[in-house]
C-alpha positions in Angstrom: -18.6 -36.5 15.2 -15.0 -35.5 15.9 -15.0 -32.0 17.2 -14.5 -29.7 20.2 -17.5 -29.8 22.5 -18.8 -26.5 23.7 -20.7 -26.0 27.0 -24.0 -24.2 26.9 -22.8 -21.1 28.9 -20.4 -20.5 26.0 -22.7 -21.3 23.1 -25.9 -19.9 24.6 -25.8 -16.6 22.7 -25.3 -18.6 19.5 -28.6 -20.4 20.0 -30.3 -17.1 21.0 -29.7 -15.3 17.7 -29.7 -12.0 19.5 -26.3 -10.6 18.3 -23.8 -11.1 15.6 -21.3 -13.7 16.7 -17.7 -14.5 16.1 -16.1 -17.9 16.6 -12.5 -17.6 17.7 -10.5 -20.6 18.9 -13.7 -22.4 19.7 -15.3 -19.7 21.8 -18.4 -17.7 20.8 -18.0 -13.9 21.5 -21.1 -11.7 21.6 -21.2 -8.1 20.4 -24.0 -5.7 21.1 -25.3 -2.7 19.1 -23.3 0.3 20.5 -26.2 2.8 20.2 -28.7 0.6 22.1 -28.9 2.9 25.1 -29.5 6.0 23.1 -32.2 4.3 21.1 -34.0 3.2 24.2 -33.8 6.6 25.9 -35.1 8.4 22.8 -38.2 6.2 22.8 -39.3 7.2 26.2 -39.6 5.3 29.5 -43.0 3.6 28.8 -41.8 0.7 26.7 -38.5 0.7 28.4 -40.1 0.4 31.8 -42.3 -2.4 30.6 -39.3 -4.2 29.1 -37.5 -3.9 32.4 -40.4 -5.3 34.3 -40.5 -8.2 31.8 -36.8 -8.8 32.4 -37.2 -8.9 36.2 -40.3 -11.1 36.2 -39.0 -13.4 33.5 -35.6 -13.9 35.3 -37.5 -14.8 38.5 -39.7 -17.2 36.7 -36.8 -18.9 35.0 -34.8 -19.3 38.2 -37.9 -20.8 39.9 -38.8 -23.1 37.1 -35.4 -24.4 36.4 -34.5 -24.8 40.1 -37.7 -26.8 40.9 -37.2 -29.0 37.8 -33.6 -29.9 38.8 -34.7 -30.6 42.4 -37.3 -33.0 41.1 -34.7 -34.7 38.9 -32.3 -35.1 41.8 -35.0 -36.7 43.9 -35.9 -39.2 41.1 -32.2 -40.0 40.5 -31.6 -40.6 44.2 -34.6 -43.0 44.4 -33.6 -44.9 41.3 -30.0 -45.2 42.7 -31.3 -46.7 46.0 -33.0 -49.4 44.0 -30.1 -50.1 41.6 -27.3 -52.6 42.2 -24.7 -50.0 41.2 -26.6 -47.2 42.9 -23.7 -45.3 44.3 -21.8 -45.0 41.0 -25.0 -44.1 39.1 -25.9 -41.5 41.7 -22.4 -39.8 41.4 -22.5 -39.9 37.5 -26.0 -38.5 37.2 -25.5 -36.1 40.0 -22.4 -34.6 38.4 -24.1 -34.3 35.0 -27.2 -32.8 36.4 -25.2 -30.4 38.5 -23.2 -29.2 35.5 -26.4 -28.7 33.5 -28.0 -26.9 36.4 -25.1 -24.4 36.7 -25.0 -23.8 32.9 -28.7 -23.2 32.7 -28.7 -20.8 35.6 -25.8 -18.9 34.2 -27.7 -18.4 30.9 -30.8 -17.0 32.5 -29.9 -13.2 32.3 -29.1 -13.6 28.6 -32.5 -15.2 27.7 -34.4 -12.9 30.0 -32.8 -9.9 28.3 -33.9 -11.3 24.9 -37.5 -11.7 26.1 -37.4 -8.1 27.5 -36.1 -6.8 24.1 -38.8 -8.7 22.3 -41.5 -7.2 24.6 -40.0 -3.7 24.0 -40.3 -4.3 20.2 -43.9 -5.6 20.6 -44.9 -2.5 22.4 -43.6 -0.3 19.6 -45.1 -2.5 16.8 -47.1 -0.8 14.1 -49.7 -2.2 13.4 -50.3 -3.6 16.9 -50.2 -7.4 17.3 -53.7 -8.8 17.1 -55.5 -9.9 20.3 -57.1 -12.8 18.5 -55.3 -16.1 19.5 -57.2 -18.3 17.0 -56.5 -18.6 13.3 -58.9 -20.4 10.9 -56.9 -22.3 8.3 -58.9 -24.1 5.6 -61.9 -24.1 8.0 -59.9 -25.6 10.9 -59.2 -23.5 14.1 -55.5 -23.2 15.2 -54.8 -21.9 18.7 -51.9 -19.6 19.2 -49.1 -19.9 20.2 -48.6 -23.1 18.2 -47.1 -25.8 20.3 -44.5 -28.5 19.5 -44.6 -31.4 21.9 -41.8 -33.7 20.5 -39.1 -33.2 17.9 -35.5 -33.9 16.9 -33.4 -31.1 15.7 -29.9 -30.7 14.1 -28.0 -27.7 12.7 -24.7 -26.7 11.2 -23.3 -23.1 11.0 -20.8 -21.8 8.5 -18.9 -18.5 8.2 -19.2 -17.3 4.6 -18.2 -14.2 2.7 -20.6 -11.4 3.8 -20.9 -9.8 0.3 -21.7 -13.1 -1.4 -24.1 -13.9 1.4 -25.9 -10.6 0.9 -26.1 -11.2 -2.9 -27.6 -14.6 -2.3 -30.1 -13.2 0.3 -31.2 -10.5 -2.1 -32.5 -13.1 -4.5 -35.1 -14.0 -1.8 -35.9 -10.5 -0.6 -34.2 -7.2 -0.1 -35.7 -6.2 3.2 -32.8 -7.6 5.3 -29.1 -7.0 5.8 -26.8 -9.9 6.8 -25.0 -9.5 10.2 -21.3 -9.5 9.6 -18.1 -9.4 11.5 -14.7 -9.1 9.9 -16.3 -9.5 6.5 -18.0 -12.8 7.4 -21.7 -13.7 7.7 -23.3 -16.7 9.3 -25.1 -19.3 7.2 -27.1 -22.1 9.0 -28.5 -25.3 7.5 -31.0 -26.9 9.9 -33.3 -29.9 10.0 -36.2 -30.7 12.3 -38.2 -34.0 12.6 -41.4 -32.8 14.2 -43.0 -35.8 15.8 -46.0 -34.2 17.6 -47.3 -30.6 17.0 -50.5 -28.7 16.8 -50.0 -28.7 13.0 -49.4 -32.5 12.9 -46.1 -34.4 12.4 -43.8 -33.4 9.6 -40.1 -33.0 8.6 -38.4 -29.7 7.7 -35.1 -28.7 6.1 -34.0 -25.1 5.7 -31.2 -22.7 4.8 -31.0 -19.4 6.7 -28.9 -16.3 7.3 -28.4 -14.2 10.4 -29.8 -10.8 9.6 -31.2 -7.4 10.8 -34.0 -5.5 9.0 -32.7 -2.8 6.7 -35.5 -0.5 7.9 -34.2 -0.8 11.5 -30.5 -2.0 11.7 -30.6 -1.4 15.5 -33.2 -4.1 15.9 -32.3 -7.3 17.7 -30.9 -9.8 15.1 -32.6 -12.9 14.0 -32.6 -15.3 11.1 -34.2 -15.2 7.6 -35.0 -18.6 6.0 -33.9 -18.4 2.4 -35.3 -21.8 1.6 -37.4 -24.2 3.6 -39.0 -27.5 2.5 -41.5 -29.7 4.5 -43.3 -32.9 3.8 -46.7 -31.7 4.9 -49.2 -29.7 2.8 -50.9 -28.6 6.0 -47.7 -27.1 7.4 -47.1 -25.2 4.1 -50.6 -23.6 4.3 -50.6 -22.9 8.1 -47.1 -21.5 8.3 -47.8 -19.2 5.4 -51.1 -17.9 6.8 -50.0 -17.5 10.4 -46.3 -16.3 10.2 -45.8 -15.6 6.4 -43.2 -18.4 6.1 -42.8 -19.5 2.5 -42.5 -23.3 2.7 -42.1 -25.7 -0.2 -43.7 -29.1 -0.3 -41.3 -32.1 -0.6 -43.2 -35.3 0.1 -40.1 -37.7 0.3 -38.0 -36.1 3.0 -37.6 -39.4 5.0 -34.5 -39.0 7.2 -32.1 -41.9 7.8 -31.2 -42.4 11.4 -28.1 -44.2 12.5 -26.6 -44.6 16.0 -24.2 -41.6 15.8 -25.6 -39.7 12.8 -28.7 -38.7 10.9 -29.1 -37.7 7.2 -31.9 -35.4 6.1 -32.5 -35.1 2.3 -34.9 -32.9 0.4 -35.8 -36.1 -1.5 -34.7 -39.5 -0.1 -35.2 -41.1 -3.5 -33.2 -38.7 -5.5 -29.4 -38.3 -5.0 -29.4 -35.1 -7.1 -30.9 -33.1 -4.2 -29.7 -31.2 -1.2 -29.0 -33.4 1.8 -27.1 -32.9 5.1 -25.6 -35.5 7.5 -25.2 -34.4 11.1 -23.7 -36.1 14.2 -26.2 -37.2 16.9 -24.8 -36.7 20.4 -25.2 -34.8 23.7 -26.6 -35.0 27.2 -27.2 -31.3 28.0 -30.4 -29.5 28.5 -31.8 -26.0 27.7 -35.0 -24.3 28.9 -37.1 -21.8 27.0 -34.5 -20.4 24.7 -36.1 -17.6 22.6 -35.0 -17.8 18.9 -36.0 -15.0 16.6 -37.1 -15.5 12.9 -37.8 -12.7 10.4 -40.4 -12.9 7.6 -42.1 -10.4 5.3 -45.7 -9.4 5.3 -47.2 -11.0 2.1 -50.8 -10.1 2.7 -51.1 -7.6 -0.2 -52.5 -5.0 2.3 -51.2 -1.6 3.4 -48.3 -3.2 5.3 -47.2 -5.5 2.5 -43.5 -5.9 2.5 -43.0 -4.9 6.1 -40.6 -7.0 8.1 -42.2 -9.3 10.7 -40.6 -11.0 13.7 -41.6 -14.4 15.1 -40.2 -15.9 18.3 -39.8 -19.7 18.8 -39.4 -20.7 22.5 -37.3 -23.8 22.5 -36.5 -26.4 25.3 -34.4 -29.5 24.9 -32.7 -32.4 26.6 -30.2 -34.9 25.1 -28.6 -31.9 23.4 -25.0 -31.5 22.2 -23.1 -28.6 20.6 -19.5 -28.8 19.2 -17.0 -26.8 17.3 -15.5 -28.5 14.2 -17.8 -31.5 14.0 -18.1 -33.9 11.1 -20.9 -32.5 9.0 -21.4 -33.6 5.4 -23.4 -31.6 2.8 -24.5 -33.0 -0.5 -25.6 -30.5 -3.2 -27.6 -31.0 -6.4 -26.3 -30.0 -9.7 -29.1 -27.5 -10.4 -31.0 -29.8 -12.8 -32.8 -32.1 -10.3 -36.5 -31.9 -10.6 -37.0 -32.8 -6.9 -34.6 -30.4 -5.2 -35.4 -27.0 -3.5 -35.5 -25.0 -6.7 -37.9 -27.1 -8.8 -40.5 -28.4 -6.3 -43.8 -26.5 -6.2 -42.4 -23.7 -8.3 -43.7 -21.7 -11.3 -41.5 -20.2 -12.6 -38.3 -22.0 -11.6 -36.5 -20.5 -8.6 -32.9 -19.4 -8.1 -30.9 -22.6 -7.5 -30.1 -22.8 -3.8 -27.5 -25.5 -4.3 -25.7 -23.2 -6.8 -25.9 -20.3 -4.2 -24.4 -22.6 -1.5 -21.7 -23.6 -3.9 -20.8 -19.9 -4.5 -20.6 -19.5 -0.7 -18.0 -22.3 -0.5 -20.0 -25.4 0.3 -19.7 -28.4 0.4 -15.9 -28.1 0.9 -16.3 -25.4 3.6 -16.1 -26.9 7.1 -18.9 -26.1 9.6 -17.7 -23.8 12.3 -20.2 -25.4 14.8 -22.9 -27.9 14.8 -25.5 -29.3 17.2 -28.1 -31.9 17.8 -31.1 -32.2 20.2 -32.7 -35.6 20.6 -35.7 -34.2 22.4 -37.1 -30.8 21.7 -40.3 -29.0 22.7 -41.5 -25.5 22.4 -44.1 -23.0 21.1 -44.1 -20.3 18.5 -45.7 -16.9 19.3 -47.7 -14.9 16.8 -45.6 -12.6 14.6 -45.4 -8.8 15.1 -44.2 -6.0 12.9 -40.7 -4.7 13.3 -41.0 -1.0 14.1 -38.6 1.6 12.5 -36.0 3.2 14.8 -37.4 5.5 17.5 -36.2 8.7 15.7 -38.4 7.8 12.7 -41.5 6.9 14.6 -42.2 9.9 16.8 -45.2 10.7 14.7 -46.9 7.6 16.1 -45.9 8.0 19.7 -48.8 10.1 20.8 -51.5 7.9 19.2 -50.3 4.4 19.7 -51.3 2.6 22.9 -49.2 -0.3 24.2 -49.5 -3.4 22.0 -51.9 -6.0 23.1 -50.6 -9.5 22.7 -52.5 -12.8 22.9 -52.1 -14.8 26.0 -49.1 -17.1 25.8 -49.1 -20.8 26.8 -47.1 -21.2 30.0 -43.5 -22.1 29.2 -42.8 -25.7 29.3 -46.4 -26.8 28.6 -46.7 -30.0 26.6 -48.2 -29.7 23.1 -50.4 -32.7 23.6 -54.0 -31.7 23.7 -57.3 -33.5 23.1 -57.5 -31.9 19.6 -53.9 -32.2 18.7 -53.2 -34.6 15.8 -52.1 -38.0 16.9 -48.6 -39.3 16.3 -48.3 -40.9 12.9 -46.4 -44.0 11.9 -43.0 -42.9 10.7 -41.6 -43.9 7.3 -38.0 -42.9 8.0 -35.4 -45.7 8.3 -34.8 -46.7 11.8 -31.5 -46.5 13.7 -29.0 -49.0 12.5 
């Protein structure tokens, strides 16, 4: 776990995926697209005005929600301290930690509100318009949108890799996106999630992704493209493909091994010749409603086939930690394993992801940053099409009305519903 801990007000843009980032002496520096103002002004004040309204209202909502939540925590902590033998010491310790978390979250509000406003701006310009229908029928079962995640654990590790090699690796999975780069480096992320309770049922997920922008609109807000993603739920494979155009692979033996200070997630827990990552477990910070952007490609076969799509995951956590230079261990398969990324559920055989990671410098390359969240909740909005730059879309401006989006679940709402799948008995090994 050895590493240099980063506070959320420094790392917040990293989690947001809204700009290319550069890590320098442990600090994350954000850079914005220089022609953003000219693009906004060329598109007219309608979408811009609506985006500004979104920014103001979302900022106010966040200040109110976060403030009231921390007041509630302070009251509960004070009452517990009054009943505790060491109440004074506990009150000081919890008060200091909650106070720090409160200031960090409040400082990050403008960044996240700006991201939501930019997403609203892109939704207003989307062609075709986002559907008003907030129900999807998957194999005869209705799924309400946005899809909610009520309980999960999440870990990730980020690497700086050669941008040219990263682009070559990404082109094997689709040529619609350009890696974000700075000083010739691109960002690769390996992530894991143990979804305990969701509208799609419980499942585990392991993925490899790059930070990118669509080639059709390089001025668009950046996000990530998942080059490879495996899950241990057939239902998740089907639902994610139909709803968001995610291409997931089915790996039935992804049982994670939890230890006190670490967790290992393999593609196949019974086969050592498969990709696996071991991440530190740590942290006491919180985050609220962090919007994270993912890109996919329309695979419907219709008139918009191949068009880039954007999906936003709104993520909240507690028990979260982020650090620079932590002890992350990656195991790669040799390319012949029948249970790894590139062989499971595939006809014909896929490009070997482990070989691609090896070309990018793993496993010897050290993670630039890594993080863990012991408790994560959130919801995923319906995807929308990424519009071309304003100067290429004036032909639509006179005929397209503002996009209509399905109503969103209030931020912070629990995913537990009378129709949600019940929590299953876990098969993963328990903490040592």
